[in-house]
C-alpha positions as a Python dict, from the first residue, in 0.01 Angstrom:
ca = {
    (1, 'M'): (0, 0, 0),
    (2, 'T'): (95, 319, 186),
    (3, 'F'): (55, 673, 56),
    (4, 'F'): (383, 867, 80),
    (5, 'P'): (359, 1236, -16),
    (6, 'D'): (659, 1468, -18),
    (7, 'L'): (693, 1588, 341),
    (8, 'K'): (1072, 1586, 372),
    (9, 'G'): (1197, 1886, 566),
    (10, 'K'): (865, 1943, 741),
    (11, 'R'): (825, 1946, 1118),
    (12, 'A'): (530, 1812, 1313),
    (13, 'L'): (404, 1823, 1671),
    (14, 'V'): (196, 1519, 1769),
    (15, 'T'): (5, 1492, 2097),
    (16, 'G'): (-89, 1164, 2261),
    (17, 'A'): (202, 1005, 2078),
    (18, 'G'): (234, 718, 2324),
    (19, 'G'): (-108, 572, 2242),
    (20, 'V'): (-198, 325, 1969),
    (21, 'I'): (-307, 577, 1707),
    (22, 'G'): (-44, 826, 1822),
    (23, 'R'): (230, 573, 1752),
    (24, 'W'): (84, 498, 1409),
    (25, 'I'): (79, 869, 1330),
    (26, 'A'): (437, 919, 1450),
    (27, 'E'): (563, 620, 1250),
    (28, 'S'): (382, 733, 934),
    (29, 'L'): (517, 1088, 957),
    (30, 'A'): (869, 964, 1029),
    (31, 'E'): (862, 736, 724),
    (32, 'A'): (754, 1036, 516),
    (33, 'G'): (1066, 1223, 627),
    (34, 'V'): (906, 1454, 884),
    (35, 'T'): (1102, 1576, 1189),
    (36, 'L'): (898, 1505, 1500),
    (37, 'A'): (814, 1666, 1832),
    (38, 'L'): (622, 1402, 2026),
    (39, 'T'): (432, 1464, 2346),
    (40, 'D'): (238, 1246, 2586),
    (41, 'A'): (145, 1252, 2953),
    (42, 'N'): (350, 936, 3008),
    (43, 'P'): (731, 993, 2991),
    (44, 'E'): (795, 616, 2979),
    (45, 'E'): (580, 575, 2668),
    (46, 'L'): (763, 863, 2502),
    (47, 'A'): (1101, 711, 2584),
    (48, 'S'): (989, 379, 2441),
    (49, 'L'): (857, 544, 2124),
    (50, 'A'): (1179, 742, 2071),
    (51, 'K'): (1371, 412, 2061),
    (52, 'T'): (1166, 278, 1769),
    (53, 'V'): (1072, 589, 1570),
    (54, 'S'): (1321, 824, 1406),
    (55, 'L'): (1254, 1174, 1536),
    (56, 'G'): (1473, 1328, 1266),
    (57, 'E'): (1741, 1591, 1301),
    (58, 'G'): (1626, 1841, 1562),
    (59, 'G'): (1339, 1618, 1673),
    (60, 'F'): (1252, 1579, 2040),
    (61, 'T'): (1007, 1443, 2296),
    (62, 'H'): (842, 1649, 2568),
    (63, 'A'): (608, 1508, 2834),
    (64, 'A'): (309, 1733, 2898),
    (65, 'D'): (-13, 1726, 3100),
    (66, 'L'): (-283, 1849, 2861),
    (67, 'T'): (-521, 1920, 3148),
    (68, 'D'): (-278, 2188, 3270),
    (69, 'E'): (-254, 2505, 3060),
    (70, 'S'): (90, 2593, 3197),
    (71, 'S'): (217, 2251, 3085),
    (72, 'I'): (73, 2307, 2737),
    (73, 'L'): (232, 2650, 2714),
    (74, 'A'): (567, 2504, 2821),
    (75, 'L'): (539, 2254, 2536),
    (76, 'V'): (459, 2529, 2288),
    (77, 'G'): (751, 2731, 2423),
    (78, 'E'): (984, 2437, 2362),
    (79, 'V'): (863, 2415, 2001),
    (80, 'G'): (927, 2786, 1960),
    (81, 'R'): (1277, 2772, 2110),
    (82, 'R'): (1385, 2475, 1901),
    (83, 'W'): (1207, 2538, 1571),
    (84, 'G'): (1055, 2885, 1576),
    (85, 'A'): (737, 2726, 1443),
    (86, 'T'): (615, 2391, 1319),
    (87, 'D'): (457, 2299, 984),
    (88, 'I'): (213, 2036, 1108),
    (89, 'L'): (12, 2002, 1429),
    (90, 'V'): (-172, 1678, 1508),
    (91, 'N'): (-411, 1709, 1802),
    (92, 'N'): (-437, 1335, 1863),
    (93, 'A'): (-457, 1301, 2242),
    (94, 'G'): (-799, 1196, 2366),
    (95, 'I'): (-965, 994, 2641),
    (96, 'Y'): (-1291, 798, 2641),
    (97, 'P'): (-1364, 659, 2987),
    (98, 'S'): (-1682, 454, 3007),
    (99, 'G'): (-1970, 536, 3237),
    (100, 'F'): (-2340, 620, 3234),
    (101, 'L'): (-2423, 989, 3259),
    (102, 'L'): (-2594, 939, 3595),
    (103, 'D'): (-2269, 789, 3727),
    (104, 'T'): (-2038, 1055, 3577),
    (105, 'S'): (-1894, 1309, 3818),
    (106, 'T'): (-1849, 1671, 3726),
    (107, 'A'): (-1475, 1629, 3768),
    (108, 'E'): (-1469, 1339, 3521),
    (109, 'F'): (-1681, 1534, 3272),
    (110, 'D'): (-1442, 1829, 3299),
    (111, 'R'): (-1138, 1602, 3256),
    (112, 'I'): (-1274, 1456, 2932),
    (113, 'F'): (-1345, 1798, 2785),
    (114, 'S'): (-1012, 1932, 2910),
    (115, 'V'): (-814, 1674, 2711),
    (116, 'N'): (-1045, 1629, 2412),
    (117, 'L'): (-1147, 1991, 2345),
    (118, 'R'): (-977, 2251, 2564),
    (119, 'A'): (-625, 2125, 2492),
    (120, 'P'): (-672, 2127, 2111),
    (121, 'F'): (-809, 2481, 2139),
    (122, 'I'): (-509, 2607, 2337),
    (123, 'L'): (-255, 2422, 2124),
    (124, 'T'): (-409, 2533, 1794),
    (125, 'R'): (-428, 2894, 1914),
    (126, 'E'): (-69, 2902, 2036),
    (127, 'I'): (91, 2700, 1756),
    (128, 'A'): (-99, 2900, 1493),
    (129, 'T'): (26, 3222, 1650),
    (130, 'Q'): (385, 3095, 1615),
    (131, 'M'): (320, 2994, 1255),
    (132, 'V'): (173, 3332, 1162),
    (133, 'K'): (463, 3521, 1320),
    (134, 'A'): (710, 3300, 1132),
    (135, 'D'): (508, 3332, 809),
    (136, 'R'): (479, 2954, 809),
    (137, 'R'): (195, 2800, 612),
    (138, 'G'): (95, 2455, 725),
    (139, 'S'): (-161, 2195, 821),
    (140, 'M'): (-340, 2125, 1148),
    (141, 'I'): (-521, 1797, 1197),
    (142, 'N'): (-761, 1715, 1478),
    (143, 'I'): (-817, 1345, 1543),
    (144, 'S'): (-1192, 1317, 1577),
    (145, 'S'): (-1427, 1018, 1573),
    (146, 'G'): (-1742, 888, 1412),
    (147, 'A'): (-1878, 918, 1765),
    (148, 'S'): (-1916, 1289, 1689),
    (149, 'R'): (-2218, 1192, 1476),
    (150, 'K'): (-2326, 866, 1638),
    (151, 'M'): (-2420, 882, 2006),
    (152, 'R'): (-2319, 582, 2217),
    (153, 'R'): (-2438, 485, 2562),
    (154, 'T'): (-2177, 506, 2842),
    (155, 'V'): (-1948, 742, 2645),
    (156, 'V'): (-2177, 1043, 2597),
    (157, 'P'): (-1920, 1302, 2720),
    (158, 'Y'): (-1666, 1162, 2473),
    (159, 'C'): (-1915, 1177, 2185),
    (160, 'T'): (-2013, 1531, 2280),
    (161, 'S'): (-1650, 1644, 2304),
    (162, 'K'): (-1581, 1512, 1954),
    (163, 'T'): (-1888, 1690, 1814),
    (164, 'A'): (-1755, 2011, 1964),
    (165, 'L'): (-1407, 1937, 1826),
    (166, 'D'): (-1552, 1913, 1475),
    (167, 'R'): (-1709, 2257, 1513),
    (168, 'L'): (-1382, 2395, 1653),
    (169, 'T'): (-1203, 2250, 1351),
    (170, 'K'): (-1430, 2438, 1112),
    (171, 'G'): (-1402, 2756, 1316),
    (172, 'F'): (-1023, 2755, 1312),
    (173, 'A'): (-1027, 2660, 942),
    (174, 'V'): (-1228, 2971, 859),
    (175, 'E'): (-1020, 3204, 1075),
    (176, 'L'): (-676, 3071, 979),
    (177, 'A'): (-734, 3039, 604),
    (178, 'E'): (-610, 3393, 539),
    (179, 'Y'): (-272, 3292, 685),
    (180, 'G'): (-239, 2985, 464),
    (181, 'I'): (-299, 2746, 752),
    (182, 'R'): (-537, 2459, 681),
    (183, 'V'): (-733, 2288, 961),
    (184, 'N'): (-906, 1954, 910),
    (185, 'A'): (-1028, 1656, 1110),
    (186, 'L'): (-946, 1289, 1063),
    (187, 'E'): (-1178, 1018, 1193),
    (188, 'P'): (-979, 694, 1224),
    (189, 'G'): (-1147, 359, 1249),
    (190, 'F'): (-1177, 142, 1557),
    (191, 'A'): (-841, 49, 1710),
    (192, 'A'): (-812, -142, 2036),
    (193, 'G'): (-515, -145, 2271),
    (194, 'S'): (-535, 185, 2456),
    (195, 'K'): (-376, 178, 2801),
    (196, 'V'): (-546, 503, 2904),
    (197, 'S'): (-897, 387, 2809),
    (198, 'P'): (-878, 4, 2796),
    (199, 'L'): (-1153, -206, 2639),
    (200, 'T'): (-1259, -560, 2724),
    (201, 'D'): (-1203, -842, 2474),
    (202, 'A'): (-1581, -882, 2445),
    (203, 'H'): (-1620, -514, 2359),
    (204, 'V'): (-1350, -536, 2092),
    (205, 'Q'): (-1496, -852, 1935),
    (206, 'N'): (-1849, -712, 1932),
    (207, 'T'): (-1739, -382, 1776),
    (208, 'V'): (-1531, -542, 1501),
    (209, 'S'): (-1815, -781, 1415),
    (210, 'Q'): (-2039, -485, 1332),
    (211, 'I'): (-1797, -287, 1109),
    (212, 'P'): (-1920, -303, 746),
    (213, 'L'): (-1574, -365, 597),
    (214, 'G'): (-1519, -642, 849),
    (215, 'R'): (-1205, -546, 1038),
    (216, 'A'): (-1047, -300, 1279),
    (217, 'S'): (-831, -10, 1164),
    (218, 'S'): (-465, -54, 1070),
    (219, 'R'): (-162, 173, 1079),
    (220, 'E'): (-181, 210, 701),
    (221, 'D'): (-546, 320, 717),
    (222, 'V'): (-469, 594, 969),
    (223, 'G'): (-134, 690, 815),
    (224, 'N'): (-264, 729, 461),
    (225, 'G'): (-543, 962, 572),
    (226, 'L'): (-313, 1160, 800),
    (227, 'L'): (-41, 1205, 535),
    (228, 'Y'): (-297, 1319, 279),
    (229, 'L'): (-425, 1593, 509),
    (230, 'A'): (-73, 1692, 617),
    (231, 'S'): (60, 1726, 263),
    (232, 'D'): (1, 1951, -37),
    (233, 'A'): (-206, 1669, -187),
    (234, 'S'): (-489, 1830, 12),
    (235, 'A'): (-383, 2190, -57),
    (236, 'Y'): (-743, 2292, -138),
    (237, 'V'): (-895, 2111, 160),
    (238, 'T'): (-975, 2292, 485),
    (239, 'G'): (-1257, 2270, 737),
    (240, 'A'): (-1323, 1913, 623),
    (241, 'T'): (-1355, 1580, 801),
    (242, 'L'): (-1199, 1270, 646),
    (243, 'T'): (-1358, 949, 774),
    (244, 'V'): (-1145, 635, 744),
    (245, 'D'): (-1337, 386, 958),
    (246, 'G'): (-1451, 99, 738),
    (247, 'G'): (-1806, 234, 737),
    (248, 'N'): (-1840, 200, 1114),
    (249, 'S'): (-1998, 543, 1160),
    (250, 'A'): (-2225, 499, 857),
    (251, 'G'): (-2406, 200, 1002),
    (252, 'T'): (-2366, -149, 1144),
    (253, 'L'): (-2408, -502, 1011),
    (254, 'A'): (-2676, -597, 1264),
    (255, 'V'): (-2984, -745, 1095),
    (256, 'H'): (-3300, -761, 1308),
    (257, 'Q'): (-3492, -1025, 1112),
    (258, 'D'): (-3473, -1399, 1049),
    (259, 'K'): (-3328, -1365, 697),
    (260, 'K'): (-2971, -1245, 748),
    (261, 'R'): (-2838, -1204, 391),
    (262, 'A'): (-2981, -1064, 68),
    (263, 'L'): (-2859, -1352, -152),
}
């Protein structure tokens, strides 16, 4: 069952649209009647997505490098020229390369924070400015992770960037509330298949085996949470984090004793 609020006539900008979760978000918004502006660093992925997802009248794709501020500003400028302002911003793009801290270069550390934290800051600042000038109330959603509260070896910079993103979410929520702009975070569950940050089959199997609800995330799981935060169904919700991860960030199923089940 999928949750479909009334979002017809709304416009949304989605970053990282070519990835697994980005595609799910784009498809869910499109099915809810939202006109889309989709961006990704990979033009080929965007072209492929545009063939399968309805962008809506006036929708468009725009490749952008989120590590480059001038590229981000060009994207925002395109939104302004075409729409004046958007109603929904989804800061979905993120990277999680694996590596121990002692093996992580400063350049790699900076790259992770550039995509996962700096880009959402710039985009939220610039898109919010457009919305305020256009007197457009709306919803901004940062795609976070349970990793913001649960440190993991070999992805410490990623975890740290998501912790910071949660604080940035609350900060923008407080400062944009007076303009009628809500800012929240969504923590999707585990979803394999990323081409930017690929995972081994063993990693995927081990992770899924430890999720309390017993499976990986689905498009419906992510879409339902995203549409709730994007719509007026959450009109009194801002500065919040919605976790939709099957209990993965709450704990794991590992039992460190001989008896493995209660009954």
